[in-house]
N, C-alpha and C positions, 0 to 999 in steps of 0.2 A: 146384462143380468136381469132376470125377472124379479119383480118386487110384488108383494101382496098389499092391496089397499082395501080396507073395509069401509064401506059407506053405509050410513044409516039415514042419509038425507039426499040432497040435490044431485050428488054425483051418481045416483042410481038412475037419473032421468036421461033418456036417450039424447034429447036436444042439448043438454049440458055436456054430456060426454063428447058429442060431435064438435061442439064449440070449443071445448077444452083440449081434447085429444086428437081431433080430426077423424075419429072413428067411434063406432059403438063398441063398448067393452063387453067381454064375455065374463060372466061371474056365476057364483053359486051362493045359495043362502047360507048364512052362518049367524052367529050371535056373539055379543060381548057380555060375558057373565059378570055378575056383581055390580052392574051399572043400571041406571035409569035414564030415561030420555027426559030432557028438559027443553025449555025455550029460552033463548037469549035475544036481545035486541041487536039488530045489525047496526053498527056504528055509522053507516052511511045514510040510512033512512029510517031507522027504528023498526023496520019490519021484523017479525019474529023468525028466528032461525033455530033449527034443531041443534041440540047439544047433548052430550052424555056426561054424567057425573057418577062417581062411585056411590053405591047404595049401601046402607047399613044391613040390608037384607041380601044375603048371598044367593038367594034363589032368584033374585031379579036378573033380567037379561035384556039387552037391547038387540032387536033383530035387524038384519040388514043383508048386504051382499058383499062378498069378498071377490075382488077382481085381480087379475094378473095384469100388471103394467110394466112398462120399461122404465129405466131410470129417467130418461128425458120426459116421459109422461108423468112421472112422480114430481118432477120439477115444475111441469105445467100445472099440476094439481096444487102445488105450493102457491103458485102465482094466483090461481083461482081463489084459494081459501084465505090468503093473507089479508086482502082488503076488508074482509068481514071479521078480522081479528082471531083467526083460527091458526093453530100450529099443529104440527105432526108429531105424534108419539108412537112408540112401539107397544103393542099389546099382544096377549095370547087370547085367541078366540075360543069359543066353546068346542070347536073341532080339534083344538090343539095347535092350529096354524098360527105362526107368528105373523103379524100384519101391522101395517101402518094404519093409523086412524087420525082424523082431525078433531081436535077439541078446542073449545073457546078459551082464549087466554085470560078472560076476565076484563074488568074495566081498563080503559086506556089511561 
């Protein structure tokens, strides 16, 4: 079964896709309404990572790319994101598409 995965960060990069999924993903632009882009420290080395948070301004939106992935590829994305303390949630994108997205869990 095909799943939708919205990326606003590193999963949009071809080299990350090939390393994580074994292929370059096909996607289309979309946005996550009512959210803003923030930075959080990677718990492994303190480098800044992109994150999204709800915004008090409903006009805010985070742009990115929505990809079609398989369930095994979604599991691979979970393994890629978990060490940086991200988890997957379901959201509705600006296009109306239901999609998975990764957000930071907060402090460990």
